[in-house]
Backbone bond lengths (Angstrom), bond angles and torsions (degrees), N, CA, C in turn:
res aa  C-N    CA-C-N  psi(-1)  N-CA   C-N-CA  omega(-1)  CA-C   N-CA-C  phi
1 M - - - 1.449 - - 1.536 108.95 -
2 S 1.287 116.82 143.32 1.461 121.99 -176.38 1.527 111.88 -72.77
3 V 1.325 114.77 140.13 1.462 121.35 176.45 1.532 110.65 -62.28
4 H 1.299 116.82 -24.25 1.467 121.52 -178.26 1.531 112.82 -65.03
5 K 1.339 117.79 -17.10 1.469 119.53 178.87 1.523 111.20 -64.75
6 Y 1.317 117.27 -21.47 1.461 121.45 -179.43 1.529 112.57 -86.89
7 F 1.332 116.23 -11.64 1.461 120.23 -172.75 1.517 110.88 -132.78
8 T 1.316 116.03 111.85 1.459 121.58 174.45 1.526 108.24 -76.77
9 E 1.305 116.06 169.97 1.468 119.20 175.69 1.530 110.00 -60.25
10 E 1.329 115.99 -37.78 1.463 120.33 179.14 1.532 111.49 -64.68
11 S 1.327 117.04 -41.72 1.465 119.41 -179.19 1.533 111.18 -71.12
12 K 1.326 117.36 -34.09 1.472 120.02 175.13 1.524 109.87 -63.52
13 L 1.322 116.12 -41.19 1.462 121.01 178.38 1.529 110.60 -64.65
14 Q 1.322 117.06 -38.94 1.465 120.65 177.34 1.534 110.58 -58.39
15 I 1.319 116.95 -42.68 1.467 121.48 -179.39 1.532 110.76 -68.83
16 T 1.325 117.50 -46.99 1.475 118.94 -179.36 1.524 110.85 -66.26
17 N 1.331 117.16 -33.51 1.468 119.44 175.78 1.530 110.95 -66.07
18 A 1.329 117.28 -38.46 1.470 120.58 177.01 1.529 109.85 -61.78
19 I 1.319 116.70 -40.73 1.471 120.62 177.63 1.525 109.49 -61.86
20 R 1.312 116.65 -47.66 1.475 120.38 -178.21 1.532 111.32 -62.72
21 V 1.330 117.09 -42.02 1.466 120.47 177.97 1.527 110.01 -63.69
22 A 1.322 116.85 -47.31 1.465 120.52 -179.39 1.528 111.08 -60.47
23 E 1.327 117.04 -39.73 1.464 120.99 -177.10 1.526 112.82 -79.49
24 T 1.329 117.91 -12.23 1.467 121.03 178.97 1.523 111.50 -61.47
25 N 1.313 116.93 -32.07 1.454 122.12 -173.47 1.526 114.09 -104.94
26 T 1.323 117.56 11.44 1.459 119.94 -174.25 1.527 111.05 -149.59
27 S 1.324 114.65 159.27 1.459 119.65 171.29 1.528 110.08 -87.51
28 G 1.331 116.99 -3.65 1.458 121.60 179.57 1.517 112.24 -69.72
29 E 1.327 114.31 164.36 1.461 121.38 -177.80 1.514 109.83 -128.01
30 I 1.330 116.46 136.58 1.460 122.37 -179.81 1.524 108.58 -124.74
31 R 1.330 115.09 134.93 1.467 120.84 174.80 1.516 108.96 -128.36
32 V 1.333 115.94 155.86 1.461 122.80 175.26 1.523 107.40 -127.86
33 H 1.331 115.34 130.32 1.461 120.84 174.57 1.521 107.70 -125.89
34 I 1.338 115.27 129.70 1.457 121.59 -176.80 1.523 109.31 -127.37
35 E 1.320 115.55 136.23 1.462 120.99 173.14 1.519 108.58 -148.57
36 N 1.313 116.24 170.90 1.458 120.41 -178.69 1.520 112.43 -74.99
37 R 1.315 115.77 -50.69 1.462 121.89 -169.50 1.520 112.06 -120.22
38 C 1.318 114.22 148.10 1.454 121.97 173.92 1.519 107.18 -129.35
39 K 1.307 116.16 104.23 1.457 120.02 176.91 1.523 107.29 -82.63
40 G 1.302 116.84 126.30 1.456 120.21 178.76 1.519 112.39 90.32
41 D 1.324 114.66 -160.56 1.456 122.26 -175.45 1.522 111.51 -72.76
42 V 1.328 116.55 131.63 1.461 121.93 -176.27 1.534 111.41 -64.65
43 L 1.319 118.09 -37.86 1.471 119.61 179.47 1.519 111.82 -69.42
44 D 1.337 116.62 -34.89 1.467 119.37 175.89 1.532 110.42 -64.39
45 R 1.318 116.11 -42.91 1.468 120.61 179.22 1.525 110.68 -63.94
46 A 1.336 116.54 -43.98 1.469 120.57 178.81 1.530 110.57 -62.89
47 A 1.324 117.60 -41.47 1.467 120.82 179.37 1.524 110.76 -64.28
48 Y 1.327 117.05 -39.96 1.462 120.92 176.78 1.532 110.41 -60.63
49 L 1.330 116.54 -46.92 1.468 120.70 -179.69 1.527 111.62 -68.48
50 F 1.314 117.55 -34.42 1.463 122.09 177.13 1.530 109.10 -55.59
51 E 1.320 115.06 -45.70 1.473 119.62 179.30 1.532 111.31 -72.32
52 K 1.328 116.93 -43.75 1.464 120.95 -179.57 1.531 111.45 -59.53
53 L 1.333 116.38 -37.32 1.469 121.50 178.63 1.529 112.06 -82.43
54 E 1.339 115.88 3.49 1.470 124.26 177.62 1.531 112.48 58.77
55 M 1.314 114.80 34.92 1.457 119.58 -178.84 1.524 112.03 -72.80
56 H 1.314 117.10 -22.17 1.463 122.12 178.98 1.531 112.23 -75.51
57 K 1.302 117.39 -2.91 1.465 121.26 -176.76 1.527 113.62 -96.86
58 T 1.343 118.12 7.11 1.461 118.68 176.77 1.527 108.60 -68.95
59 E 1.311 115.43 147.13 1.459 121.02 -173.95 1.528 112.91 -57.12
60 L 1.332 117.13 -42.84 1.466 120.98 -176.35 1.536 112.92 -100.27
61 R 1.349 116.19 9.62 1.462 121.51 -179.95 1.530 110.92 53.70
62 N 1.349 114.29 46.58 1.466 120.24 -175.38 1.526 112.43 -121.54
63 G 1.322 115.95 39.20 1.454 120.82 175.86 1.520 111.09 -89.34
64 V 1.344 115.43 149.79 1.463 122.13 178.03 1.528 107.83 -132.55
65 L 1.325 116.13 129.02 1.460 121.74 177.96 1.521 110.25 -111.21
66 F 1.331 115.50 128.59 1.458 122.63 169.31 1.520 106.30 -101.23
67 Y 1.320 116.61 115.57 1.465 122.17 -179.34 1.524 109.30 -113.86
68 L 1.330 115.93 128.13 1.461 121.16 -179.75 1.524 110.02 -132.20
69 A 1.339 115.48 125.46 1.467 122.14 170.57 1.533 105.90 -106.73
70 V 1.319 116.26 101.67 1.462 122.40 -167.75 1.532 112.09 -63.20
71 E 1.299 117.96 -53.57 1.467 121.00 -175.25 1.527 112.04 -66.39
72 D 1.318 117.25 -32.35 1.467 121.15 -178.70 1.525 112.94 -90.74
73 H 1.329 116.90 -1.58 1.472 121.69 179.00 1.532 111.48 54.44
74 K 1.321 115.00 49.34 1.464 120.45 178.96 1.527 109.52 -120.57
75 L 1.325 115.19 137.24 1.455 122.00 -179.22 1.522 108.65 -137.24
76 A 1.315 115.62 138.09 1.461 121.25 172.07 1.518 107.99 -137.43
77 I 1.311 115.54 141.54 1.456 121.76 172.02 1.512 105.33 -121.17
78 L 1.319 115.33 119.23 1.464 120.93 -172.50 1.514 109.91 -122.93
79 G 1.316 116.09 121.47 1.452 121.64 177.00 1.512 110.53 -104.65
80 D 1.319 116.94 149.55 1.457 122.26 177.04 1.527 109.72 -75.59
81 G 1.317 116.74 172.24 1.456 122.59 -175.14 1.515 114.69 -57.15
82 G 1.334 117.89 -38.07 1.456 120.94 -178.16 1.513 112.88 -62.97
83 I 1.320 117.09 -46.89 1.461 120.53 -179.62 1.528 110.74 -76.60
84 N 1.317 117.66 -36.43 1.464 119.77 179.52 1.525 112.07 -62.00
85 A 1.326 117.15 -31.25 1.462 121.09 178.95 1.531 111.72 -70.84
86 K 1.314 118.09 -16.68 1.466 122.54 -174.08 1.523 114.64 -103.59
87 V 1.328 117.83 -35.10 1.465 119.64 -174.11 1.531 111.03 -81.12
88 A 1.326 115.98 159.47 1.467 121.24 176.02 1.527 109.51 -60.14
89 D 1.316 115.33 150.94 1.468 120.82 -176.68 1.516 113.53 -55.46
90 D 1.338 116.93 -32.77 1.461 120.09 -177.00 1.526 113.36 -98.33
91 F 1.336 117.49 8.00 1.470 119.24 -173.88 1.526 112.76 -60.47
92 W 1.324 118.04 -49.51 1.466 119.58 -176.16 1.522 110.41 -65.47
93 E 1.331 117.16 -37.19 1.465 120.36 179.50 1.530 110.85 -67.32
94 S 1.319 117.48 -42.10 1.471 119.58 179.57 1.528 110.83 -68.74
95 T 1.322 117.30 -35.24 1.471 120.54 175.37 1.521 109.89 -64.79
96 K 1.315 115.70 -42.92 1.461 121.54 179.36 1.533 110.58 -59.72
97 E 1.323 117.82 -40.04 1.462 121.38 179.56 1.528 111.50 -62.76
98 V 1.333 117.13 -39.89 1.466 121.55 177.66 1.532 109.84 -62.97
99 V 1.336 115.89 -44.87 1.466 120.86 -179.54 1.532 110.44 -64.56
100 I 1.312 117.04 -46.01 1.473 120.99 -177.89 1.525 111.55 -61.46
101 A 1.321 117.24 -38.44 1.475 120.06 179.86 1.524 110.78 -57.52
102 K 1.316 117.68 -39.94 1.478 119.88 179.80 1.528 111.56 -81.45
103 L 1.328 117.50 -31.51 1.463 119.73 176.04 1.528 110.03 -60.59
104 K 1.318 116.53 -39.59 1.466 120.95 -179.61 1.526 111.76 -62.30
105 K 1.330 117.12 -23.77 1.466 122.06 177.73 1.520 111.57 -91.21
106 G 1.338 117.00 1.98 1.457 120.98 -179.42 1.520 113.77 80.04
107 L 1.322 117.31 12.28 1.473 121.88 -179.10 1.532 109.47 -93.35
108 Y 1.309 115.73 68.61 1.467 121.65 -171.66 1.523 112.86 -61.24
109 A 1.315 117.40 -52.44 1.471 120.56 -177.45 1.523 111.09 -65.70
110 E 1.321 116.89 -41.42 1.459 120.48 179.37 1.532 110.81 -65.37
111 A 1.317 116.12 -40.29 1.462 120.99 179.56 1.533 110.67 -60.64
112 L 1.319 115.53 -51.60 1.461 119.34 -179.32 1.525 111.38 -65.09
113 S 1.316 116.84 -40.94 1.466 120.66 179.60 1.527 111.46 -61.18
114 D 1.323 117.30 -42.80 1.467 120.75 178.58 1.530 110.80 -61.84
115 G 1.319 116.41 -44.48 1.460 120.39 178.70 1.518 112.13 -63.67
116 I 1.323 115.89 -40.06 1.466 121.40 178.82 1.528 110.18 -62.04
117 I 1.320 116.99 -44.53 1.468 120.61 179.44 1.533 110.27 -63.53
118 M 1.330 117.47 -40.60 1.468 120.79 177.21 1.533 110.71 -61.54
119 A 1.326 116.51 -45.06 1.463 120.22 178.27 1.524 110.27 -63.70
120 G 1.335 115.96 -39.89 1.461 120.66 179.40 1.521 112.54 -60.94
121 E 1.329 116.67 -36.85 1.475 120.16 178.52 1.527 110.82 -64.19
122 Q 1.319 116.09 -40.84 1.467 119.48 177.96 1.532 110.76 -68.80
123 L 1.311 116.25 -41.30 1.465 119.36 177.58 1.529 110.35 -61.61
124 K 1.323 116.50 -41.94 1.469 121.36 179.05 1.526 110.59 -60.93
125 A 1.330 116.76 -42.35 1.463 121.10 -177.92 1.526 111.91 -65.53
126 H 1.319 116.76 -35.72 1.463 120.47 -173.26 1.525 114.21 -105.79
127 F 1.317 116.23 -21.62 1.462 122.11 -179.85 1.520 109.28 -136.42
128 P 1.339 117.51 70.95 1.467 119.74 -176.60 1.527 111.92 -60.82
129 Y 1.320 113.82 155.61 1.464 121.46 178.14 1.524 110.05 -59.86
130 Q 1.316 115.61 137.71 1.465 122.16 177.23 1.529 108.57 -112.71
131 D 1.327 116.40 147.57 1.473 120.74 -178.94 1.523 112.62 -57.00
132 D 1.323 116.19 -31.68 1.469 119.60 -177.80 1.535 112.12 -97.38
133 D 1.337 116.48 16.81 1.463 120.93 -177.94 1.523 111.25 -63.46
134 V 1.315 115.11 138.81 1.463 121.28 173.53 1.525 107.61 -120.16
135 N 1.325 116.32 147.30 1.456 121.19 177.25 1.521 107.07 -76.42
136 E 1.323 116.62 103.41 1.457 121.46 -173.09 1.533 113.61 -78.12
137 L 1.338 116.67 -23.57 1.460 120.43 -177.79 1.526 110.23 -132.32
138 S 1.308 115.84 151.68 1.462 121.39 179.30 1.525 110.94 -60.61
139 D 1.323 115.77 144.91 1.465 121.70 175.27 1.526 111.42 -88.85
140 E 1.306 117.10 -9.54 1.463 121.20 -176.95 1.519 111.16 -71.72
141 I 1.318 116.54 146.97 1.453 122.51 175.74 1.518 108.19 -70.81
142 S 1.321 116.86 137.36 1.475 119.36 171.74 1.529 107.15 -102.39
143 F 1.309 115.17 142.65 1.453 121.60 -177.80 1.521 109.78 -120.20
144 G 1.336 116.16 138.89 1.449 121.24 174.82 1.513 110.56 -75.05
145 K 1.315 115.76 165.67 1.458 120.59 -177.42 1.523 112.85 -89.12
146 N 1.335 115.72 -6.61 1.476 117.81 -176.98 1.507 111.86 -97.02
């Protein structure tokens, strides 16, 4: 079954709008990748996609990936070295808990949007928006083929 059954056009727009709002106040970059299945370790899969999506190539190493495997109920939030050096040790885990609570209720777009806004606040605090900022990565959701 297609992963798209979980996301209407409206819910996809809600997520991309959350990314755009979060990135308005920061030089940081946020991406979302969604697929049905995650074979193996979720962090390994997220790290693979982080590199495949070239998220490690941001100038300040301040990219954040939200990875969701819907059918397998797996979620990873992966920050690059620049942002990881700045946030509290438990930040990604506490953000993940907020997202999971809404995922369990079937509120996929709201869950991801809330997590994105939380990540955006941290990015804003540590990597404020610069006048010469360029959007280094696409704001669009990427979807797996499975």
